[in-house]
C-alpha positions as CSV (number, residue, x, y, z in Angstrom):
1,I,76.4,161.1,115.1
2,L,74.0,163.5,113.0
3,T,77.0,164.4,110.7
4,N,78.1,160.8,110.1
5,Q,74.7,158.8,109.9
6,R,71.5,159.5,108.2
7,V,69.3,159.4,111.1
8,P,65.5,159.7,110.4
9,G,64.1,162.7,112.4
10,A,67.5,164.4,112.5
11,E,66.4,167.0,109.8
12,N,63.1,167.5,111.7
13,M,65.0,168.2,114.6
14,K,67.0,171.0,112.9
15,I,63.8,172.8,111.7
16,I,62.2,172.7,115.2
17,L,65.0,174.2,116.7
18,A,65.0,176.9,114.1
19,F,61.4,177.1,114.7
20,L,61.9,177.7,118.6
21,F,64.6,180.6,117.8
22,V,62.5,182.5,115.2
23,A,59.0,181.9,117.2
24,P,60.1,184.5,120.1
25,L,61.1,186.9,117.4
26,A,57.9,186.6,115.7
27,L,55.8,186.9,118.9
28,S,57.9,190.1,119.9
29,A,56.9,191.6,116.5
30,S,53.6,190.8,116.6
31,A,53.2,192.4,120.2
32,D,54.9,195.6,119.0
33,K,52.6,195.8,116.2
34,D,49.5,195.3,118.3
35,Y,50.8,197.8,120.9
36,S,51.4,200.5,118.0
37,S,48.1,200.1,116.6
38,F,46.3,200.2,120.2
39,D,44.9,203.8,119.6
40,S,43.5,203.2,116.2
41,A,42.0,199.5,116.7
42,A,38.5,199.1,118.0
43,S,39.2,196.1,120.3
44,P,43.0,195.9,120.7
45,E,42.7,193.6,123.9
46,T,40.7,190.8,121.8
47,K,43.0,190.8,119.0
48,S,46.3,190.5,121.2
49,R,44.5,187.7,123.0
50,F,43.9,185.8,119.8
51,A,47.1,186.5,118.4
52,M,49.2,185.0,121.4
53,L,46.9,182.0,121.5
54,D,47.6,181.2,118.1
55,D,51.4,181.6,118.6
56,V,51.1,179.3,121.8
57,R,49.5,176.5,119.7
58,I,52.2,176.9,117.2
59,L,55.0,176.7,119.9
60,A,53.4,173.7,121.5
61,N,53.1,171.9,118.2
62,G,56.5,172.5,117.2
63,L,57.6,171.2,121.0
64,L,55.4,168.1,120.3
65,Q,57.3,167.4,117.1
66,L,60.5,168.1,118.9
67,G,59.7,165.6,121.7
68,H,58.6,163.1,119.2
69,G,62.0,163.6,117.2
70,L,64.2,163.3,120.3
71,K,62.3,160.2,121.2
72,D,62.9,158.4,118.1
73,F,66.6,159.6,118.1
74,V,67.1,158.2,121.6
75,H,65.5,154.9,120.8
76,K,67.8,154.3,117.5
77,T,71.0,155.6,119.6
78,K,70.1,152.9,122.2
79,G,70.0,150.3,119.4
80,Q,73.1,151.3,117.9
81,M,74.9,151.5,121.4
82,N,73.5,147.7,122.2
83,D,75.0,146.6,118.6
84,I,78.3,148.1,119.6
85,F,78.3,146.5,123.1
86,Q,77.4,143.2,121.5
87,K,80.2,143.3,118.9
88,L,82.8,144.2,121.7
89,Y,81.5,141.3,123.8
90,I,82.0,139.0,120.9
91,F,85.3,140.4,120.2
92,D,86.7,140.2,123.9
93,R,85.5,136.6,123.8
94,S,87.4,135.6,120.7
95,F,90.5,137.3,122.0
96,Y,90.2,135.4,125.4
97,E,89.8,132.2,123.4
98,L,92.5,132.6,121.3
99,S,94.7,133.8,124.2
100,L,93.9,130.4,126.1
101,Q,94.7,128.4,122.9
102,T,98.2,130.3,122.6
103,S,99.0,129.5,126.0
104,E,98.0,125.8,125.5
105,I,100.3,125.5,122.4
106,K,103.2,127.1,124.2
107,E,102.9,125.0,127.4
108,E,102.7,121.8,125.0
109,E,105.7,123.1,123.0
110,E,107.6,123.5,126.3
111,Q,106.8,119.9,127.6
112,L,107.8,118.4,124.3
113,R,111.0,120.4,124.2
114,Q,112.0,119.0,127.7
115,T,110.7,115.4,126.7
116,T,113.0,115.6,123.7
117,A,116.0,116.7,125.7
118,R,115.5,113.9,128.0
119,L,115.2,111.5,125.4
120,Q,118.4,112.8,123.6
121,I,120.3,112.3,127.0
122,N,118.7,108.7,127.4
123,N,119.8,108.0,123.9
124,E,123.5,109.0,124.4
125,E,123.5,106.9,127.7
126,I,122.4,104.0,125.7
127,K,124.4,104.5,122.9
128,N,127.7,104.6,125.2
129,L,126.4,101.4,126.9
130,S,125.9,99.9,123.6
131,Q,129.6,100.6,122.8
132,E,130.7,99.2,125.9
133,M,128.8,96.0,125.5
134,N,130.1,95.7,122.0
135,S,133.7,95.9,123.4
136,K,132.7,93.3,126.0
137,I,131.5,91.1,123.1
138,E,134.8,91.6,121.2
139,D,136.8,90.5,124.1
140,L,134.5,87.5,125.0
141,I,134.8,86.4,121.1
142,Q,138.4,86.7,121.6
143,N,138.4,84.7,124.6
144,K,136.1,82.1,123.0
145,I,138.5,81.7,120.2
146,Q,141.2,81.0,122.6
147,L,138.9,78.6,124.4
148,Q,138.1,76.8,121.0
149,E,141.8,76.3,120.4
150,K,142.5,74.8,123.9
151,V,139.5,72.6,123.4
152,W,140.9,71.4,120.2
153,G,144.2,70.8,122.1
154,L,142.1,68.9,124.7
155,E,140.3,66.9,122.0
156,D,143.7,65.6,120.5
157,K,144.6,64.7,124.3
158,V,141.3,62.9,124.8
159,T,141.8,60.9,121.5
160,K,145.2,60.1,122.8
161,L,143.8,59.1,126.1
162,A,141.3,57.0,124.5
163,I,144.1,54.5,123.9
164,I,146.3,55.4,126.8
165,Q,144.3,55.6,130.2
166,P,144.5,59.2,131.4
167,S,145.8,60.0,134.9
168,V,143.7,61.5,137.6
169,Q,145.2,64.8,137.1
170,E,144.6,64.9,133.4
171,T,140.8,64.0,134.0
172,K,140.2,66.9,136.5
173,E,142.0,69.3,134.2
174,I,139.7,68.2,131.4
175,S,136.7,68.6,133.5
176,S,137.7,72.1,134.8
177,L,138.3,73.2,131.1
178,K,134.8,71.9,129.9
179,A,132.9,73.5,132.8
180,F,135.1,77.1,132.1
181,V,134.0,76.8,128.4
182,E,130.2,76.2,129.3
183,Q,130.3,79.0,131.7
184,Q,132.0,81.0,129.0
185,D,129.4,80.2,126.3
186,N,126.3,80.9,128.8
187,H,128.0,84.5,129.7
188,I,128.3,85.2,126.0
189,K,124.6,84.4,125.4
190,Q,123.5,86.5,128.1
191,L,125.4,89.5,126.9
192,L,124.0,88.9,123.3
193,R,120.5,89.0,124.8
194,I,121.5,92.0,126.8
195,V,122.6,93.6,123.4
196,E,119.7,92.5,121.7
197,D,117.5,94.1,124.4
198,Q,119.4,97.4,124.1
199,H,119.3,97.6,120.5
200,V,115.3,97.4,120.5
201,Q,115.4,100.0,123.3
202,L,117.5,102.2,121.0
203,D,115.2,101.8,118.0
204,R,112.2,102.4,120.3
205,Q,113.9,105.6,121.7
206,H,114.9,106.7,118.3
207,N,111.2,106.3,117.0
208,Q,110.0,108.5,120.0
209,I,112.6,111.1,119.3
210,M,111.5,111.5,115.8
211,E,108.0,111.6,116.6
212,L,108.4,114.4,119.1
213,E,110.6,116.2,116.7
214,D,107.8,116.1,114.1
215,K,105.5,117.5,116.7
216,L,107.9,120.0,117.7
217,N,108.6,121.0,114.1
218,H,104.7,121.0,113.6
219,I,104.0,123.4,116.3
220,E,106.8,125.8,115.2
221,L,105.7,125.8,111.7
222,Q,102.1,126.4,112.8
223,E,103.4,129.5,114.8
224,L,105.1,130.9,111.7
225,A,102.7,130.1,108.9
226,E,100.1,127.3,109.0
227,N,100.8,126.0,105.7
228,S,104.4,126.2,104.5
229,F,107.4,124.0,103.8
230,A,110.8,124.3,105.9
231,E,112.7,127.3,105.2
232,E,115.6,125.3,103.4
233,Q,115.4,125.5,99.6
234,T,115.6,121.7,98.3
235,E,114.7,121.7,94.7
236,P,116.0,120.5,91.3
237,E,118.6,122.5,89.7
238,A,117.3,125.8,88.4
239,I,113.8,125.4,89.3
240,S,111.7,128.5,88.3
241,F,107.8,129.1,88.9
242,P,106.7,131.6,86.1
243,V,103.7,133.6,87.2
244,R,101.3,134.2,84.3
245,N,103.8,134.5,81.3
246,V,101.5,136.5,79.2
247,T,104.5,137.2,76.8
248,A,105.2,133.7,75.9
249,V,105.3,133.0,72.1
250,T,103.9,130.0,70.2
251,Y,106.7,128.6,68.1
252,Q,105.9,126.8,65.1
253,S,107.7,123.7,64.0
254,D,107.4,120.9,61.3
255,G,105.1,118.9,63.8
256,A,107.3,115.8,63.6
257,T,108.7,115.8,67.1
258,P,107.3,113.3,69.6
259,D,107.6,115.6,72.6
260,C,109.5,118.5,74.2
261,T,112.7,116.7,74.8
262,A,113.1,115.8,71.3
263,L,112.8,119.6,70.2
264,Y,115.5,120.3,72.9
265,N,117.8,117.7,71.4
266,S,117.2,119.2,67.8
267,G,118.8,122.5,69.1
268,V,115.7,124.3,70.6
269,R,116.5,126.2,73.8
270,S,113.6,128.5,74.7
271,S,110.5,127.6,76.8
272,G,107.2,128.3,75.2
273,V,104.4,126.7,73.2
274,Y,105.5,124.3,70.5
275,T,103.7,121.8,68.3
276,I,104.4,118.4,68.4
277,K,103.5,115.0,66.9
278,P,103.6,111.9,68.8
279,N,103.8,108.6,67.0
280,G,100.5,107.3,66.1
281,S,98.7,110.4,67.1
282,G,97.7,113.6,65.5
283,S,99.8,117.0,66.0
284,F,98.9,119.3,69.0
285,D,100.4,122.1,71.0
286,V,102.1,121.7,74.3
287,Y,104.1,123.9,76.6
288,C,107.8,123.1,76.8
289,E,109.8,123.9,79.8
290,M,113.5,124.1,78.7
291,K,115.4,123.9,82.0
292,F,117.2,121.4,84.1
293,G,119.6,120.5,81.4
294,S,116.7,119.3,78.9
295,S,113.0,120.1,78.0
296,W,110.2,118.9,79.8
297,T,106.5,118.5,78.6
298,V,104.1,120.1,80.9
299,I,100.9,118.5,81.5
300,Q,99.6,120.8,84.3
301,N,100.1,124.4,85.5
302,R,98.6,126.3,88.5
303,V,100.0,129.8,89.7
304,D,97.2,132.0,90.6
305,G,93.9,130.3,90.7
306,S,92.7,132.2,87.6
307,L,91.1,129.0,86.1
308,D,88.5,126.7,87.6
309,F,89.5,123.0,87.6
310,N,86.4,121.8,88.6
311,Q,85.6,120.4,85.2
312,T,83.8,117.5,83.5
313,W,85.3,114.1,82.3
314,D,85.3,115.2,78.8
315,T,87.1,118.7,79.7
316,Y,89.7,116.7,81.6
317,T,90.2,114.1,78.6
318,N,90.4,116.9,75.9
319,G,92.3,119.4,77.8
320,F,91.3,123.0,79.1
321,G,93.0,126.5,80.0
322,D,95.7,128.7,78.3
323,L,99.0,127.0,77.6
324,N,100.8,130.4,78.6
325,E,98.9,130.5,81.7
326,E,96.8,128.0,83.8
327,F,96.1,124.8,82.1
328,W,95.3,121.1,82.0
329,L,97.0,119.2,78.9
330,G,94.4,116.7,78.7
331,L,94.4,112.9,79.6
332,N,94.1,111.9,75.8
333,K,97.3,113.8,74.8
334,T,99.3,112.9,77.8
335,Y,98.6,109.1,76.9
336,S,99.6,109.6,73.2
337,I,102.9,111.0,74.6
338,T,103.8,108.3,77.3
339,K,102.8,105.3,75.1
340,Q,105.9,106.0,73.2
341,G,108.1,104.6,75.9
342,D,109.2,105.0,79.7
343,Y,108.6,108.5,81.2
344,V,109.5,110.1,84.4
345,L,106.9,112.3,86.1
346,R,107.9,115.3,88.1
347,I,105.8,117.4,90.3
348,L,106.8,120.9,91.3
349,L,105.4,122.5,94.5
350,Q,105.3,126.0,95.8
351,D,103.9,127.2,99.2
352,W,102.8,130.5,100.3
353,K,106.1,131.5,101.6
354,D,107.5,130.7,98.1
355,N,109.3,127.8,99.3
356,K,109.9,125.1,96.6
357,R,109.8,121.4,96.6
358,Y,109.8,118.5,94.0
359,I,109.2,114.6,93.7
360,D,109.9,112.3,90.8
361,Y,108.2,109.3,89.9
362,A,108.5,106.4,87.3
363,F,105.0,106.0,86.2
364,R,102.7,104.1,83.7
365,L,99.6,105.9,82.3
366,G,96.8,103.6,81.0
367,G,94.5,104.6,77.9
368,P,90.9,105.6,77.8
369,E,89.7,101.9,78.4
370,T,91.2,101.8,81.7
371,D,90.0,105.4,82.5
372,Y,93.5,106.5,82.4
373,T,94.9,104.4,85.3
374,L,98.0,105.8,87.0
375,Q,100.9,103.7,88.6
376,L,103.7,105.5,90.3
377,S,107.0,104.5,92.1
378,R,109.0,107.3,93.8
379,I,112.6,107.7,92.4
380,S,113.5,111.0,94.3
381,G,112.6,114.4,95.7
382,S,112.8,116.7,98.5
383,I,109.3,116.1,100.1
384,P,107.7,113.2,101.5
385,N,105.5,111.1,99.1
386,A,101.6,111.8,99.3
387,L,100.5,109.5,96.3
388,P,100.0,105.7,96.6
389,E,102.8,103.6,95.0
390,Q,102.3,100.4,93.2
391,T,98.3,100.9,92.8
392,E,96.3,101.2,90.1
393,L,94.9,104.8,90.6
394,R,91.8,105.5,88.3
395,F,91.2,109.0,87.1
396,S,87.6,110.4,88.2
397,T,85.6,113.5,88.0
398,A,82.2,114.4,89.6
399,D,80.3,113.1,86.8
400,H,82.5,109.9,85.9
401,D,83.5,108.3,89.3
402,M,83.6,104.7,89.0
403,D,84.8,103.9,92.4
404,I,82.6,105.8,95.0
405,I,83.6,104.5,98.4
406,N,80.9,104.1,100.9
407,D,78.5,106.3,98.8
408,F,81.2,109.3,99.0
409,N,82.1,110.7,95.6
410,C,85.6,112.2,96.0
411,P,85.7,114.6,93.1
412,E,82.3,116.1,93.9
413,N,83.2,116.5,97.6
414,Y,86.8,117.4,97.1
415,L,86.4,119.4,93.7
416,G,88.5,118.6,90.6
417,G,89.4,115.5,88.5
418,W,92.2,113.6,89.9
419,W,93.6,109.9,90.6
420,H,91.8,109.4,93.6
421,S,92.5,106.6,96.1
422,E,90.3,106.0,99.3
423,C,89.6,109.9,99.0
424,E,93.1,110.7,100.2
425,E,93.5,114.4,100.9
426,T,96.3,115.0,98.2
427,N,94.6,116.7,95.1
428,L,96.5,119.0,92.9
429,N,93.6,119.9,90.8
430,G,91.5,121.0,93.8
431,K,90.1,124.2,94.5
432,Y,92.5,127.1,94.6
433,V,92.4,128.4,98.4
434,A,94.5,131.2,99.8
435,P,95.9,130.9,103.4
436,R,93.5,133.4,104.8
437,S,90.4,131.2,103.9
438,K,88.7,129.9,106.9
439,G,87.1,126.7,107.6
440,R,88.4,123.2,107.4
441,L,85.9,122.3,104.9
442,D,87.3,124.8,102.4
443,R,91.0,123.9,103.1
444,R,90.1,120.0,102.4
445,K,88.8,121.3,99.0
446,G,91.8,123.2,98.4
447,L,95.2,122.8,96.6
448,Y,97.4,121.1,98.9
449,W,100.1,118.1,99.3
450,K,99.1,115.8,102.2
451,P,101.6,112.8,103.1
452,K,99.9,110.1,105.1
453,K,102.2,110.7,108.1
454,G,102.6,114.6,108.4
455,R,100.7,117.7,108.1
456,Y,99.3,119.0,104.9
457,Y,100.9,121.8,102.8
458,L,98.6,124.5,101.4
459,L,99.9,125.4,97.9
460,K,100.4,128.4,95.9
461,S,101.5,126.9,92.6
462,T,102.0,123.4,91.1
463,K,103.4,122.1,87.9
464,I,103.3,118.5,86.6
465,M,105.8,117.6,83.8
466,I,107.0,114.6,82.1
467,H,110.3,113.6,80.3
468,P,111.4,110.3,78.7
469,T,114.0,107.9,80.3
470,D,115.3,106.9,76.9
471,L,115.0,108.5,73.6
472,K,116.0,105.7,71.6
473,S,112.3,104.5,71.0
474,F,111.7,107.7,68.9
475,D,114.4,106.7,66.5
């Protein structure tokens, strides 16, 4: 302890121990000197007595200091031991609680597995029963057709009998056939009701199985990594997430092209920063992603959290960041591009296990007079939708939130400007949070994708791009 920690009094203890070692030697030397000069001194006994008293006083003083030093040392050592015991107690309690939670999760998982297995067996039995019912119904339909043919024949006979009085035997035959037809119709109606009930049960069982499978997948994914997509890689062709491409080059063009797709059609094939000039707008620089068999104009890119996206309304309107790294192109620039025609919005997502997903929307972006209102309609993708469709979403920031819901400012509480709707949890401009960050509040302020039905996915990188659906409007 003395070598590893600077304890007040330790140095004093060393000095006192050295003093205790030297004091006897000094006393011995002093005594020898007194004895050697015994014959020459006038009063040797008096001098020896006083010398020994001085030595005893020095020794007593040293022992007293040693006692105080040892007392301080013991007191501080007890304090350190108490701190260590307190930390060990907290660690043991946390470990015990974690063990209990793990046991509960495993028990719940086993119960869900057993329930799912039983429901699957019931589902198979119901399917087999439904097939048998369908087969019986087909047979009954055939019988009904045959009976209808007989009834038609009987109607002809009845028409003839209206002229000619039927015999007693024919009357009995007609009555029996009518009774048989009615019985068959009732039987068919009962079977149809049974089949309908079976279909309802099948639908209900199927929904329960789907919910249980979602819960089971949720538990399994939570044990592997709390926030990650499924292991399968489902993404658009040749998707890539470059990380801080500091070697990207800014290419110069004549500034007459309306967007990156027009550059691609003119023969440009390298991703990078280019100058474009949309119709009715000034020229400005954009990052063009030359992939997927065409070129996309990137309006947002996040890869490592190096840029703070908690910005003001003016900053989000004009754009911010480095086009070769993390950036937001700007609402005004994006609007000047999209007002040229119909565009597709693609969102690329990557979780912390480097799994990648995408989703495409047909969209409309309003101008500044509408606070850049966004309307979405999902086209395709490899992840469930997490943004409201067919709804006007107004862009808002902490200093420009026109739709404060129940006195709750979404951008201020969730950080970052976004097209908020009832403060939903999906926000691709939120705070960049790594998986090890603790606390639910930080997660809700983080960068994640949250479908209405399902878990949230904490994201490592995002990219938002646009591509025209028709280039004829640029001719």
